[in-house]
VEXZAZA-619690 format. One record per residue (C-alpha): residue number from 0; residue in one letter; x, y, z. Coordinates in steps of 0.2 Angstrom, whole numbers, padded with zeros to 4 digits. Layout:
REC    i  aa     xx     yy     zz
REC  NUM   a      X      Y      Z
...
//
This chain:
REC    i  aa     xx     yy     zz
REC    0   m   0035   0169  -0038
REC    1   s   0038   0151  -0041
REC    2   s   0056   0144  -0039
REC    3   p   0063   0128  -0047
REC    4   i   0063   0112  -0037
REC    5   p   0080   0103  -0036
REC    6   f   0073   0085  -0037
REC    7   s   0088   0074  -0038
REC    8   d   0078   0058  -0040
REC    9   p   0078   0053  -0059
REC   10   r   0060   0047  -0056
REC   11   l   0054   0065  -0054
REC   12   v   0061   0071  -0070
REC   13   q   0043   0071  -0077
REC   14   l   0029   0072  -0065
REC   15   d   0013   0062  -0069
REC   16   g  -0003   0072  -0067
REC   17   f   0003   0085  -0055
REC   18   r   0016   0099  -0053
REC   19   v   0025   0107  -0039
REC   20   e   0027   0126  -0036
REC   21   i   0038   0134  -0023
REC   22   d   0035   0151  -0016
REC   23   e   0050   0155  -0006
REC   24   a   0044   0172   0000
REC   25   h   0029   0164   0009
REC   26   e   0039   0148   0013
REC   27   r   0026   0138   0004
REC   28   a   0026   0123  -0007
REC   29   d   0011   0118  -0017
REC   30   l   0008   0101  -0025
REC   31   i  -0005   0104  -0038
REC   32   l  -0016   0090  -0046
REC   33   d  -0015   0094  -0064
REC   34   r  -0026   0082  -0074
REC   35   p  -0042   0091  -0076
REC   36   p  -0057   0090  -0076
REC   37   y  -0057   0076  -0063
REC   38   n  -0039   0075  -0059
REC   39   v  -0038   0056  -0059
REC   40   i  -0023   0049  -0049
REC   41   s  -0013   0036  -0059
REC   42   m  -0003   0022  -0050
REC   43   p   0014   0029  -0055
REC   44   q   0008   0046  -0048
REC   45   r   0006   0039  -0031
REC   46   d   0024   0034  -0030
REC   47   q   0029   0051  -0036
REC   48   l   0019   0060  -0023
REC   49   r   0028   0051  -0010
REC   50   l   0045   0055  -0017
REC   51   v   0040   0073  -0019
REC   52   f   0034   0074  -0001
REC   53   e   0051   0066   0005
REC   54   a   0061   0079  -0005
REC   55   l   0050   0094   0001
REC   56   d   0052   0088   0019
REC   57   e   0071   0090   0017
REC   58   d   0070   0107   0008
REC   59   d   0073   0122   0021
REC   60   r   0065   0134   0009
REC   61   m   0047   0130   0014
REC   62   r   0038   0129   0031
REC   63   v   0021   0123   0025
REC   64   i   0015   0112   0011
REC   65   v  -0002   0113   0002
REC   66   i  -0011   0101  -0009
REC   67   r  -0023   0108  -0021
REC   68   a  -0030   0105  -0039
REC   69   e  -0033   0113  -0055
REC   70   g  -0051   0115  -0060
REC   71   e  -0068   0112  -0052
REC   72   h  -0064   0095  -0044
REC   73   f  -0050   0090  -0032
REC   74   s  -0050   0072  -0038
REC   75   s  -0063   0059  -0044
REC   76   g  -0051   0045  -0037
REC   77   g  -0039   0033  -0045
REC   78   n  -0037   0026  -0062
REC   79   i  -0048   0010  -0061
REC   80   a  -0040   0001  -0075
REC   81   g  -0023   0003  -0066
REC   82   f  -0028  -0008  -0052
REC   83   l  -0030  -0023  -0063
REC   84   e  -0013  -0019  -0072
REC   85   a  -0003  -0016  -0056
REC   86   s   0007  -0030  -0048
REC   87   p   0003  -0036  -0030
REC   88   e   0020  -0028  -0024
REC   89   h   0014  -0011  -0031
REC   90   v  -0003  -0013  -0024
REC   91   s   0004  -0017  -0007
REC   92   k   0013   0000  -0007
REC   93   l  -0003   0011  -0010
REC   94   a  -0007   0015   0008
REC   95   w   0012   0019   0012
REC   96   n   0013   0031  -0003
REC   97   i  -0004   0040   0001
REC   98   a   0002   0042   0019
REC   99   a   0016   0053   0014
REC  100   p   0008   0069   0021
REC  101   a   0005   0061   0038
REC  102   r   0024   0056   0039
REC  103   c   0030   0073   0033
REC  104   a   0037   0083   0047
REC  105   k   0030   0100   0041
REC  106   p   0012   0105   0042
REC  107   v   0001   0099   0027
REC  108   i  -0014   0108   0021
REC  109   v  -0026   0101   0008
REC  110   a  -0039   0113  -0001
REC  111   n  -0054   0103  -0008
REC  112   r  -0067   0107  -0020
REC  113   g  -0079   0098  -0030
REC  114   y  -0077   0079  -0031
REC  115   c  -0065   0072  -0018
REC  116   f  -0068   0053  -0020
REC  117   g  -0058   0037  -0017
REC  118   v  -0039   0040  -0016
REC  119   g  -0042   0059  -0017
REC  120   f  -0052   0058  -0001
REC  121   e  -0039   0046   0007
REC  122   l  -0024   0058   0002
REC  123   s  -0034   0072   0010
REC  124   l  -0037   0062   0026
REC  125   a  -0018   0060   0027
REC  126   c  -0016   0079   0028
REC  127   d  -0015   0089   0044
REC  128   f  -0028   0102   0039
REC  129   r  -0043   0100   0027
REC  130   i  -0051   0116   0020
REC  131   a  -0067   0112   0010
REC  132   s  -0076   0122  -0002
REC  133   e  -0095   0122  -0001
REC  134   t  -0095   0113  -0018
REC  135   t  -0085   0098  -0010
REC  136   f  -0092   0081  -0010
REC  137   y  -0082   0067  -0001
REC  138   a  -0084   0048  -0004
REC  139   l  -0076   0031  -0003
REC  140   p  -0085   0023  -0018
REC  141   e  -0075   0007  -0018
REC  142   q  -0090  -0004  -0014
REC  143   k  -0097   0000  -0031
REC  144   l  -0082  -0009  -0038
REC  145   g  -0083  -0024  -0027
REC  146   q  -0068  -0017  -0017
REC  147   i  -0064  -0008  -0001
REC  148   p  -0053   0008   0002
REC  149   g  -0035   0002   0000
REC  150   s  -0025   0018   0005
REC  151   g  -0030   0020   0023
REC  152   g  -0047   0029   0020
REC  153   s  -0058   0018   0031
REC  154   a  -0045   0017   0045
REC  155   r  -0042   0035   0046
REC  156   l  -0060   0040   0045
REC  157   q  -0065   0028   0059
REC  158   k  -0052   0036   0070
REC  159   m  -0060   0053   0066
REC  160   i  -0078   0050   0066
REC  161   g  -0081   0033   0074
REC  162   i  -0087   0016   0067
REC  163   t  -0106   0020   0064
REC  164   r  -0103   0035   0053
REC  165   t  -0088   0027   0044
REC  166   k  -0099   0011   0040
REC  167   d  -0112   0023   0033
REC  168   i  -0099   0031   0021
REC  169   v  -0089   0015   0017
REC  170   m  -0102   0002   0016
REC  171   r  -0115   0012   0007
REC  172   s  -0103   0022  -0004
REC  173   k  -0111   0037   0003
REC  174   r  -0107   0055  -0002
REC  175   i  -0106   0069   0011
REC  176   s  -0104   0087   0008
REC  177   g  -0091   0098   0014
REC  178   r  -0102   0106   0026
REC  179   q  -0107   0090   0033
REC  180   a  -0089   0084   0034
REC  181   q  -0086   0099   0045
REC  182   e  -0100   0095   0056
REC  183   w  -0094   0078   0058
REC  184   g  -0076   0083   0062
REC  185   i  -0068   0078   0046
REC  186   v  -0064   0095   0039
REC  187   t  -0055   0109   0048
REC  188   e  -0065   0123   0039
REC  189   c  -0079   0124   0026
REC  190   v  -0079   0140   0016
REC  191   a  -0087   0147   0001
REC  192   d  -0080   0141  -0016
REC  193   t  -0073   0159  -0020
REC  194   d  -0064   0159  -0003
REC  195   l  -0055   0143  -0004
REC  196   e  -0038   0150  -0009
REC  197   k  -0040   0165   0003
REC  198   a  -0043   0153   0017
REC  199   t  -0029   0142   0013
REC  200   g  -0017   0156   0011
REC  201   k  -0023   0163   0028
REC  202   l  -0019   0146   0037
REC  203   v  -0002   0145   0029
REC  204   a   0002   0163   0035
REC  205   e  -0004   0158   0053
REC  206   l   0006   0142   0053
REC  207   r   0022   0151   0048
REC  208   t   0021   0162   0064
REC  209   f   0024   0147   0075
REC  210   s   0041   0139   0079
REC  211   p   0045   0126   0066
REC  212   l   0053   0115   0079
REC  213   a   0037   0116   0090
REC  214   q   0026   0112   0075
REC  215   r   0036   0097   0070
REC  216   t   0036   0091   0088
REC  217   a   0017   0093   0090
REC  218   k   0013   0084   0074
REC  219   k   0024   0069   0078
REC  220   l   0018   0068   0096
REC  221   l  -0001   0069   0090
REC  222   n   0002   0056   0077
REC  223   d   0012   0044   0088
REC  224   t   0000   0045   0103
REC  225   e  -0016   0043   0093
REC  226   d  -0017   0025   0098
REC  227   s  -0009   0026   0115
REC  228   i  -0017   0025   0131
REC  229   l  -0019   0041   0141
REC  230   s  -0005   0038   0153
REC  231   i   0008   0034   0140
REC  232   a   0002   0049   0129
REC  233   i   0004   0061   0144
REC  234   e   0021   0054   0148
REC  235   l   0027   0056   0130
REC  236   e   0020   0074   0129
REC  237   g   0030   0078   0145
REC  238   h   0046   0071   0137
REC  239   c   0043   0082   0121
REC  240   y   0039   0097   0132
REC  241   s   0055   0095   0142
REC  242   r   0066   0094   0126
REC  243   l   0058   0109   0119
REC  244   r   0062   0119   0135
REC  245   q   0080   0117   0130
REC  246   s   0077   0125   0112
REC  247   e   0082   0142   0106
REC  248   d   0064   0144   0099
REC  249   f   0057   0142   0117
REC  250   r   0069   0155   0124
REC  251   e   0065   0167   0110
REC  252   g   0046   0164   0113
REC  253   v   0048   0168   0132
REC  254   e   0059   0183   0129
REC  255   a   0047   0190   0115
REC  256   f   0032   0187   0127
REC  257   n   0040   0197   0141
REC  258   t   0046   0211   0130
REC  259   k   0029   0212   0121
REC  260   r   0036   0209   0103
REC  261   a   0033   0197   0089
REC  262   p   0045   0182   0091
REC  263   k   0057   0177   0077
REC  264   f   0058   0158   0077
REC  265   t   0072   0149   0068
REC  266   g   0068   0131   0071
REC  267   r   0082   0128   0083
//
């Protein structure tokens, strides 16, 4: 059952093009793009998405955040006219807003189907886990507008799949299927369209079995060391490991393992 979201920020009184649902029983929050059929993402919506992520990150009722969409398409991208109307200051914040899932301490899953273009693709790339339906097509079509991706798309993609494949997608505005995206390492899992919600729920349930503290630590460590040389990454990993050894969750995990029972993690 959905619970109300106590947003204190007056800018979130009326959400633009999406809604939020809280499932306390499953410790899950869903951000649902709700401007079908193509779920075009407006400029104000990008600001709101960031603010909502920041609010959900502080809400102890949920462990996992899911981004999904109404209808047969995740998002065909941004509102093109909005770019011409936006101020330079607003445009400069685009990448920061869309990177909100990556900055969020909690695991973030995105469920994609149909068109996942432009900022829809960039938002998905900022998530931790991407589950695609076999109907999904990904693209960064900005070259067709005389532009380039502006919300981290080409940068994140190059980290994932290398410069050759990224040039193929970005410079040719090439569409790739969900299945191909999985083969290239962009997508965590590609499933039949009818199984998308089931696969998403299964991953939420799996993530909830782990220590919230260990999950937050792992996500931050992996994000922070993505550009580090190996020796620094190993050193930072060791520091994080050492801190977690002092946690109640680690003690609980060891005791549960020794007594052959399921652990009950609290995030401390």
